[in-house]
ZAMARGU-4260 file (C-alpha; in steps of 0.2 Angstrom, whole numbers, plus 5000, padded with zeros to 4 digits):
<rodrens>
0) 5098/4933/5075 | 5112/4944/5068 | 5131/4945/5070 | 5143/4958/5065 | 5130/4970/5058
5) 5136/4986/5051 | 5124/4999/5057 | 5123/5016/5049 | 5126/5030/5061 | 5114/5042/5067
10) 5115/5057/5054 | 5112/5075/5059 | 5099/5084/5049 | 5090/5068/5043 | 5073/5073/5035
15) 5060/5069/5047 | 5041/5070/5046 | 5041/5084/5058 | 5054/5094/5048 | 5044/5091/5032
20) 5029/5098/5040 | 5039/5113/5046 | 5047/5116/5029 | 5035/5115/5015 | 5045/5125/5002
25) 5060/5114/5002 | 5065/5110/4984 | 5065/5091/4981 | 5072/5081/4967 | 5056/5073/4961
30) 5060/5075/4943 | 5077/5066/4944 | 5068/5052/4953 | 5057/5049/4938 | 5041/5058/4945
35) 5030/5069/4935 | 5025/5086/4942 | 5007/5081/4944 | 5013/5065/4953 | 5023/5075/4966
40) 5008/5086/4968 | 4997/5071/4972 | 5010/5065/4985 | 5009/5081/4994 | 4990/5080/4993
45) 4990/5063/5000 | 5001/5067/5015 | 4995/5085/5018 | 5013/5091/5017 | 5028/5089/5007
50) 5036/5071/5008 | 5052/5068/5018 | 5066/5062/5007 | 5063/5044/5012 | 5045/5045/5008
55) 5049/5053/4991 | 5061/5039/4988 | 5047/5026/4992 | 5034/5034/4981 | 5046/5037/4966
60) 5051/5018/4965 | 5034/5012/4969 | 5025/5024/4957 | 5038/5019/4943 | 5031/5011/4928
65) 5039/4994/4932 | 5031/4994/4949 | 5014/5002/4948 | 5009/4997/4931 | 5002/5015/4929
70) 5001/5015/4910 | 4995/4996/4908 | 4983/4994/4923 | 4968/5000/4914 | 4971/4987/4900
75) 4977/4973/4912 | 4960/4974/4921 | 4952/4965/4907 | 4961/4949/4913 | 4950/4949/4928
80) 4935/4946/4916 | 4942/4928/4913 | 4936/4913/4924 | 4947/4909/4938 | 4944/4890/4936
85) 4956/4880/4926 | 4951/4865/4916 | 4957/4854/4931 | 4952/4864/4946 | 4954/4880/4956
90) 4966/4895/4954 | 4972/4896/4971 | 4981/4913/4969 | 4981/4925/4954 | 4985/4942/4948
95) 4991/4953/4963 | 5000/4940/4972 | 5019/4936/4969 | 5015/4922/4957 | 4999/4913/4951
100) 4995/4896/4959 | 4984/4883/4951 | 4977/4866/4957 | 4985/4851/4947 | 4976/4837/4957
105) 4981/4825/4970 | 4983/4838/4983 | 4997/4847/4973 | 4998/4864/4966 | 5010/4873/4956
110) 5015/4891/4955 | 5023/4899/4940 | 5027/4917/4934 | 5037/4925/4920 | 5045/4942/4922
115) 5057/4954/4913 | 5075/4960/4917 | 5078/4968/4901 | 5086/4985/4904 | 5098/4979/4918
120) 5104/4965/4906 | 5109/4978/4893 | 5118/4988/4906 | 5127/4974/4914 | 5123/4957/4905
125) 5129/4945/4917 | 5123/4952/4933 | 5107/4958/4925 | 5102/4941/4919 | 5108/4932/4934
130) 5097/4943/4946 | 5083/4941/4934 | 5083/4923/4938 | 5086/4926/4957 | 5071/4938/4957
135) 5058/4926/4949 | 5064/4912/4960 | 5061/4922/4975 | 5043/4926/4969 | 5040/4907/4968
140) 5048/4904/4986 | 5036/4918/4993 | 5021/4908/4988 | 5026/4893/5000 | 5033/4883/4985
145) 5049/4874/4981 | 5056/4880/4965 | 5058/4865/4953 | 5063/4873/4936 | 5067/4889/4926
150) 5065/4895/4908 | 5072/4910/4899 | 5065/4917/4883 | 5078/4929/4876 | 5079/4941/4862
155) 5095/4950/4855 | 5099/4961/4841 | 5106/4955/4824 | 5118/4940/4826 | 5132/4949/4817
160) 5131/4965/4827 | 5146/4969/4838 | 5135/4973/4853 | 5127/4956/4852 | 5144/4949/4855
165) 5145/4959/4871 | 5127/4956/4877 | 5123/4938/4873 | 5138/4928/4881 | 5136/4938/4897
170) 5117/4935/4898 | 5119/4917/4895 | 5133/4915/4908 | 5122/4924/4920 | 5107/4913/4918
175) 5117/4897/4918 | 5129/4902/4932 | 5114/4907/4944 | 5102/4893/4939 | 5115/4880/4939
180) 5121/4885/4956 | 5104/4885/4963 | 5102/4867/4957 | 5087/4871/4946 | 5085/4864/4929
185) 5083/4876/4914 | 5070/4866/4904 | 5066/4878/4889 | 5063/4896/4882 | 5068/4904/4866
190) 5082/4913/4858 | 5078/4926/4845 | 5089/4938/4835 | 5081/4953/4826 | 5089/4970/4823
195) 5074/4978/4832 | 5081/4972/4848 | 5098/4981/4846 | 5101/4991/4861 | 5085/4984/4869
200) 5088/4965/4872 | 5074/4956/4881 | 5079/4944/4895 | 5063/4936/4902 | 5064/4924/4916
205) 5051/4911/4921 | 5051/4900/4937 | 5039/4886/4942 | 5037/4879/4959 | 5027/4865/4967
210) 5018/4864/4984 | 5004/4855/4993 | 4988/4865/4994 | 4990/4868/5013 | 5007/4876/5011
215) 5001/4891/5001 | 5007/4907/5008 | 5002/4925/5004 | 5010/4942/5005 | 5001/4951/5019
220) 5004/4958/5036 | 4990/4953/5048 | 4989/4951/5067 | 4992/4966/5078 | 5009/4963/5087
225) 5016/4951/5075 | 5034/4954/5071 | 5041/4960/5054 | 5057/4950/5051 | 5070/4954/5037
230) 5081/4939/5034 | 5094/4934/5021 | 5108/4945/5014 | 5113/4961/5021 | 5108/4977/5012
235) 5120/4986/5001 | 5121/5000/4988 | 5119/4989/4973 | 5104/4991/4963 | 5097/5007/4971
240) 5082/5011/4961 | 5088/4998/4948 | 5074/4988/4942 | 5061/5001/4947 | 5068/5016/4939
245) 5079/5009/4926 | 5065/4999/4918 | 5054/5015/4917 | 5066/5024/4905 | 5070/5023/4887
250) 5087/5022/4880 | 5095/5036/4870 | 5110/5036/4859 | 5121/5040/4874 | 5114/5026/4885
255) 5100/5026/4898 | 5096/5043/4906 | 5097/5034/4923 | 5111/5022/4926 | 5109/5016/4944
260) 5119/5001/4949 | 5113/4984/4943 | 5110/4972/4957 | 5123/4959/4962 | 5118/4941/4964
265) 5124/4927/4975 | 5116/4911/4970 | 5124/4901/4984 | 5116/4913/4997 | 5099/4911/4987
270) 5100/4892/4988 | 5102/4892/5007 | 5088/4905/5007 | 5077/4892/4998 | 5080/4878/5010
275) 5078/4890/5025 | 5061/4896/5019 | 5055/4878/5016 | 5060/4874/5034 | 5051/4889/5040
280) 5035/4884/5031 | 5036/4866/5037 | 5038/4873/5055 | 5022/4883/5052 | 5031/4899/5059
285) 5027/4911/5044 | 5011/4921/5045 | 5015/4931/5029 | 5030/4933/5018 | 5036/4944/5004
290) 5052/4943/4993 | 5063/4959/4991 | 5065/4962/4973 | 5061/4978/4963 | 5060/4993/4975
295) 5067/4983/4989 | 5061/4987/5007 | 5050/5001/5000 | 5040/4987/4991 | 5041/4974/5004
300) 5035/4985/5019 | 5021/4995/5009 | 5014/4979/5000 | 5014/4968/5016 | 5005/4982/5025
305) 4994/4987/5011 | 4988/4969/5009 | 4985/4967/5028 | 4972/4973/5040 | 4982/4986/5050
310) 4997/4997/5050 | 5015/4993/5052 | 5030/5001/5062 | 5048/4998/5056 | 5065/5004/5064
315) 5075/5006/5048 | 5091/5009/5057 | 5091/4990/5063 | 5093/4984/5044 | 5109/4975/5043
320) 5120/4984/5031 | 5135/4980/5020 | 5139/4999/5018 | 5138/5010/5033 | 5137/5026/5022
325) 5120/5022/5015 | 5107/5036/5019 | 5089/5030/5024 | 5082/5033/5007 | 5095/5023/4999
330) 5092/5009/5011 | 5073/5009/5006 | 5077/5010/4988 | 5091/4997/4988 | 5087/4981/4977
335) 5101/4970/4985 | 5097/4952/4981 | 5093/4936/4992 | 5082/4945/5004 | 5065/4940/5011
340) 5053/4948/5024 | 5041/4938/5035 | 5027/4941/5047 | 5030/4931/5062 | 5019/4928/5078
345) 5028/4933/5094 | 5026/4915/5101 | 5034/4908/5085 | 5048/4921/5084 | 5060/4910/5094
350) 5058/4895/5083 | 5059/4906/5067 | 5076/4913/5073 | 5082/4895/5078 | 5079/4889/5060
355) 5087/4904/5052 | 5102/4902/5064 | 5103/4884/5059 | 5104/4889/5040 | 5116/4903/5045
360) 5104/4915/5037 | 5104/4932/5046 | 5087/4938/5053 | 5083/4954/5061 | 5066/4960/5069
365) 5063/4977/5061 | 5046/4981/5068 | 5028/4974/5070 | 5010/4975/5064 | 5000/4988/5072
370) 4981/4992/5074 | 4984/5008/5065 | 4982/5013/5047 | 4999/5019/5042 | 5016/5013/5038
375) 5028/5021/5051 | 5047/5020/5048 | 5059/5027/5060 | 5077/5031/5060 | 5086/5031/5077
380) 5070/5036/5085 | 5065/5049/5073 | 5050/5046/5061 | 5055/5048/5043 | 5040/5039/5034
385) 5022/5041/5039 | 5011/5035/5025 | 4995/5026/5020 | 5003/5010/5014 | 4990/5008/5000
390) 4994/5025/4993 | 5012/5018/4990 | 5009/5000/4985 | 4992/5000/4976 | 4984/5017/4973
395) 4997/5025/4963 | 4993/5035/4947 | 4983/5027/4933 | 4985/5033/4916 | 4974/5031/4901
400) 4987/5035/4888 | 4982/5041/4871 | 4981/5027/4858 | 4982/5028/4839 | 4984/5015/4826
405) 5002/5017/4819 | 5002/5026/4802 | 5014/5014/4795 | 5003/4999/4797 | 4993/5001/4781
410) 5008/5001/4770 | 5016/4987/4780 | 5001/4976/4779 | 4998/4979/4760 | 5016/4973/4757
415) 5012/4954/4756 | 5025/4940/4754 | 5014/4932/4741 | 5023/4941/4727 | 5040/4936/4732
420) 5050/4925/4720 | 5048/4906/4725 | 5061/4892/4722 | 5056/4884/4706 | 5067/4868/4705
425) 5072/4854/4717 | 5089/4861/4719 | 5082/4878/4723 | 5070/4871/4736 | 5085/4861/4744
430) 5096/4877/4745 | 5082/4887/4753 | 5078/4873/4765 | 5096/4873/4771 | 5097/4892/4771
435) 5082/4893/4783 | 5088/4879/4794 | 5105/4888/4796 | 5097/4905/4800 | 5099/4913/4817
440) 5082/4910/4823 | 5080/4892/4817 | 5098/4885/4820 | 5103/4874/4834 | 5104/4883/4850
445) 5115/4871/4860 | 5129/4883/4861 | 5118/4892/4873 | 5107/4878/4881 | 5122/4867/4884
450) 5128/4881/4897 | 5112/4877/4907 | 5109/4861/4917 | 5093/4854/4911 | 5092/4838/4922
455) 5098/4843/4939 | 5087/4836/4953 | 5082/4821/4941 | 5064/4826/4938 | 5066/4833/4920
460) 5057/4823/4908 | 5058/4834/4893 | 5069/4849/4889 | 5075/4859/4874 | 5075/4856/4860
465) 5058/4848/4863 | 5043/4858/4860 | 5040/4861/4879 | 5049/4857/4895 | 5041/4844/4906
470) 5046/4841/4925 | 5039/4829/4937 | 5031/4836/4953 | 5027/4820/4962 | 5039/4805/4961
475) 5026/4793/4968 | 5013/4795/4955 | 5023/4803/4941 | 5011/4819/4941 | 5020/4833/4932
480) 5019/4849/4922 | 5024/4855/4905 | 5028/4873/4901 | 5031/4883/4885 | 5035/4901/4881
485) 5032/4908/4864 | 5030/4924/4854 | 5034/4928/4836 | 5036/4947/4836 | 5036/4948/4817
490) 5018/4943/4818 | 5014/4955/4832 | 5022/4969/4822 | 5011/4966/4807 | 4995/4964/4818
495) 4997/4965/4837 | 4980/4957/4841 | 4983/4942/4830 | 5001/4941/4834 | 4997/4940/4853
500) 4984/4926/4849 | 4996/4917/4839 | 5009/4918/4853 | 4996/4911/4865 | 4991/4897/4852
505) 5009/4892/4849 | 5013/4890/4868 | 4996/4881/4870 | 5000/4869/4855 | 5018/4866/4861
510) 5012/4860/4878 | 4999/4849/4870 | 5011/4841/4859 | 5019/4833/4875 | 5002/4826/4880
515) 4999/4839/4894 | 4982/4847/4896 | 4985/4866/4895 | 4977/4874/4911 | 4984/4892/4914
520) 4994/4906/4907 | 5007/4919/4913 | 5013/4933/4902 | 5027/4945/4900 | 5022/4959/4889
525) 5037/4968/4881 | 5034/4985/4872 | 5041/5002/4868 | 5037/5018/4877 | 5019/5020/4884
530) 5021/5038/4880 | 5020/5033/4862 | 5001/5032/4856 | 5006/5019/4843 | 5014/5008/4856
535) 4999/5010/4868 | 4987/5004/4853 | 4999/4989/4850 | 4998/4985/4869 | 4979/4987/4870
540) 4977/4976/4855 | 4988/4962/4862 | 4979/4962/4878 | 4963/4960/4869 | 4970/4946/4859
545) 4976/4937/4874 | 4960/4939/4884 | 4949/4933/4869 | 4961/4919/4866 | 4961/4913/4884
550) 4942/4914/4885 | 4941/4903/4869 | 4954/4890/4877 | 4945/4891/4894 | 4961/4895/4904
555) 4965/4910/4916 | 4979/4922/4916 | 4987/4919/4933 | 5000/4934/4933 | 5014/4941/4923
560) 5023/4957/4920 | 5023/4972/4909 | 5040/4979/4902 | 5038/4996/4894 | 5051/5008/4888
565) 5060/4995/4877 | 5064/5009/4865 | 5080/5018/4858 | 5075/5036/4855 | 5059/5035/4844
570) 5063/5017/4838 | 5053/5004/4848 | 5055/4985/4848 | 5043/4975/4839 | 5028/4971/4851
575) 5034/4956/4860 | 5020/4948/4871 | 5029/4932/4877 | 5016/4920/4883 | 5019/4905/4894
580) 5007/4891/4895 | 5007/4878/4909 | 5000/4860/4906 | 4997/4846/4917 | 5002/4827/4914
585) 4995/4814/4925 | 5011/4804/4922 | 5026/4811/4914 | 5032/4794/4909 | 5018/4795/4896
590) 5024/4812/4889 | 5027/4813/4870 | 5044/4819/4863 | 5046/4830/4848 | 5058/4819/4838
595) 5055/4802/4832 | 5068/4789/4838 | 5064/4773/4827 | 5061/4769/4808 | 5045/4762/4802
600) 5034/4775/4809 | 5020/4784/4799 | 5021/4803/4798 | 5005/4813/4798 | 5002/4831/4797
605) 4987/4837/4807 | 4978/4853/4802 | 4976/4863/4786 | 4989/4872/4776 | 4985/4888/4767
610) 4995/4900/4757 | 5002/4910/4772 | 5020/4917/4771 | 5018/4934/4778 | 5030/4937/4793
615) 5037/4919/4789 | 5055/4913/4792 | 5056/4910/4773 | 5051/4927/4769 | 5063/4935/4781
620) 5078/4924/4778 | 5077/4922/4759 | 5071/4939/4755 | 5074/4950/4770 | 5055/4954/4770
625) 5043/4958/4783 | 5025/4963/4778 | 5007/4958/4775 | 4996/4950/4788 | 5000/4935/4800
630) 4993/4918/4798 | 4974/4915/4801 | 4970/4912/4819 | 4957/4898/4822 | 4956/4896/4841
635) 4943/4882/4839 | 4955/4872/4827 | 4969/4875/4840 | 4958/4868/4854 | 4953/4853/4843
640) 4971/4849/4839 | 4976/4850/4857 | 4962/4838/4861 | 4969/4825/4848 | 4987/4827/4855
645) 4982/4826/4873 | 4971/4811/4871 | 4983/4803/4858 | 4997/4803/4872 | 4986/4796/4885
650) 4980/4782/4874 | 4998/4778/4869 | 4994/4782/4850 | 5007/4795/4846 | 5026/4791/4847
655) 5032/4809/4843 | 5024/4826/4840 | 5031/4842/4834 | 5021/4858/4832 | 5022/4868/4815
660) 5026/4886/4818 | 5042/4895/4813 | 5049/4888/4797 | 5034/4877/4794 | 5034/4859/4790
665) 5051/4861/4782 | 5059/4865/4799 | 5049/4852/4808 | 5055/4838/4797 | 5073/4843/4797
670) 5073/4844/4816 | 5064/4828/4817 | 5078/4819/4806 | 5091/4827/4816 | 5085/4823/4834
675) 5090/4805/4834 | 5098/4803/4816 | 5083/4793/4809 | 5079/4798/4791 | 5062/4801/4783
680) 5054/4799/4766 | 5041/4812/4762 | 5028/4814/4749 | 5018/4830/4748 | 5005/4838/4737
685) 5009/4846/4720 | 5012/4862/4729 | 5028/4857/4738 | 5034/4874/4742 | 5018/4879/4751
690) 5017/4863/4760 | 5035/4865/4766 | 5036/4884/4770 | 5018/4890/4775 | 5017/4895/4793
695) 4998/4891/4795 | 4994/4889/4813 | 4984/4875/4822 | 4995/4862/4814 | 5007/4848/4820
700) 5017/4833/4813 | 5015/4817/4822 | 5024/4800/4821 | 5013/4785/4824 | 5017/4766/4824
705) 5007/4758/4809 | 4996/4748/4821 | 4990/4765/4829 | 4986/4774/4813 | 4968/4769/4813
710) 4966/4775/4831 | 4974/4792/4826 | 4962/4794/4812 | 4947/4790/4823 | 4953/4803/4835
715) 4955/4816/4822 | 4938/4812/4814 | 4930/4814/4831 | 4937/4831/4834 | 4936/4837/4816
720) 4955/4839/4813 | 4962/4836/4796 | 4974/4822/4794 | 4986/4820/4780 | 4998/4806/4777
725) 5015/4813/4772 | 5028/4800/4774 | 5037/4787/4785 | 5053/4787/4796 | 5067/4776/4789
730) 5083/4772/4798 | 5091/4766/4782 | 5089/4783/4774 | 5104/4795/4776 | 5094/4811/4780
735) 5079/4818/4772 | 5071/4813/4755 | 5056/4824/4750 | 5048/4821/4733 | 5052/4836/4722
740) 5067/4842/4732 | 5085/4836/4730 | 5090/4825/4744 | 5099/4831/4760 | 5110/4820/4770
745) 5111/4819/4788 | 5128/4827/4788 | 5123/4841/4777 | 5108/4845/4788 | 5118/4844/4804
750) 5131/4856/4798 | 5119/4869/4792 | 5109/4867/4809 | 5124/4867/4821 | 5138/4878/4813
755) 5129/4895/4814 | 5131/4900/4833 | 5149/4893/4835 | 5155/4902/4820 | 5150/4918/4829
760) 5154/4915/4847 | 5167/4902/4846
</rodrens>
């Protein structure tokens, strides 16, 4: 069990339930803990007395915005209207569980989820980002799965801002250090720079895991007499109220109004914990399990009890501590990492503890499941918590915040990019192509991604800079999954409904370019303060867009995260609903890469191009412009394009496929040439500028061997997808030759693409 545990001493004057009942007028620091006056009054009403200090701590963290979703819940309920079936099979677990789980066939399931660790990563970039990875990995572990890959969509302020130099290297080192030590490949994500994220960087983390159907575990405490076991790292003072309180506050010019310690991660402890958990699952000695992340023991105990069929008793003074000075409420609020809580049958406890001993993982029996209805927590024999667990974990306040379309939106949408000066000569086109290629959001990100191990475990089939990450699940059959995360917040700022759908469509399209069938969605919805009516309108519009988009695609939202209060003073970030789409490949050996690797291939553009430049990279990079309305969303066209890409991969028709999104065809062609150093000769329409820089959706460029061109044409015709011949790949060409544009050599393209980040970060 446990060795050398530091136990906190009994403390005279501890605030017990009995004392709380006898002293109703004691002044309590509910406001300092982030509670509203009416919320504190409701707690007193629920309990029929004032809360103890420990109870107040629990309610404050569990009723925080980050944990309770009190401002978003009324909108998120719309995800429940979506079908639970995926295009392949059943959704085995969904919203409300630690992570969503979907059937991928052959008796296999995958679980995946994306969450935010934004505010802690601004305060302490390295540990904030590292523990973001650790937390999402434990969510996947808690479903009974082995984690198999991670991804990280990141957003920072302007590239040339001094604070970006402070935040970005620490975040990247934290992600790489933690994930690499765990032995998990980082297979994708995004890196975006925009001044709207100055002071509010977004560090979102995704993990995917694999499990057999029969290995699924859920977070619930059932079975009267079953033991509640805390195992993993000792509890310390790091991260007290960290994620739960810090993520529920805006920043002002002096920094956050609450600065609790950011959690401190130990990836080697987590690696051992992963293997220990998998051994426990194989032994069949776990009845229910919950990871300890945001809100720590407050969350784990209340959520397990709430989801169960009885009550629970916990002896808090038996919790192994790293700091003997911690008070009971601090122990309950601590967000120390690398901890799990399991529900274990008494006759399986000995085997459970033998397995944890074998892995040198500390395990302590804290209490048991009861036939009552309350969560009871004691401290040296005195009851300090006596609450209905559901009131803490699931029945927190729900707000219907005021919503109003922002007043600035009319003028912003009227300011179209169509009137911007366009390049008029082949030399100007060449200059602007290279300018866009070198811009912070398009340039090569290998300075960042080379710090991540993409191929550890040997199951990675595709990773950045491909459109989506692909990882093998079953070595015997090649069954695997593809994942992409996407969001163009410039589009969402112009129109949050369309912007959210475009984010969903891009992630869906990126997965399809690999040949994977898109089956499920997880989201991380990053917004400003919910107390701002304009922000809540943006949020509601984005949710509507996602729901309508998922319904059109026939895919469920299996879970996700909301991150509010990404705001400095009155200035919020652009709405950034990051969408992750999961796809399934029957055999990862047949996946389609993004770049062409041989000459003599025919290049085709699939999909229609329109005069759509509002919110585009060209408008932003060349003119510093943001205005107008986003590209048209055509979900049926997106689905038809995906059908062509998936079937083309299965039939061996498509040699390479790259979606057209940020930077349009111009960027896709330049990246295609750079990927393997194989040049291309391109001939477009008379309107070369529009063909190159438009960011119309539902498009991709594909490379096809000449003998497969007719098969592709037949596929496109059958699905109603427009197909245009645009050129050929040619190994003898040094770089990119576009009719009507001055030629660009491979060396010129590479320098433009690769020099940007090293020039800033070294």
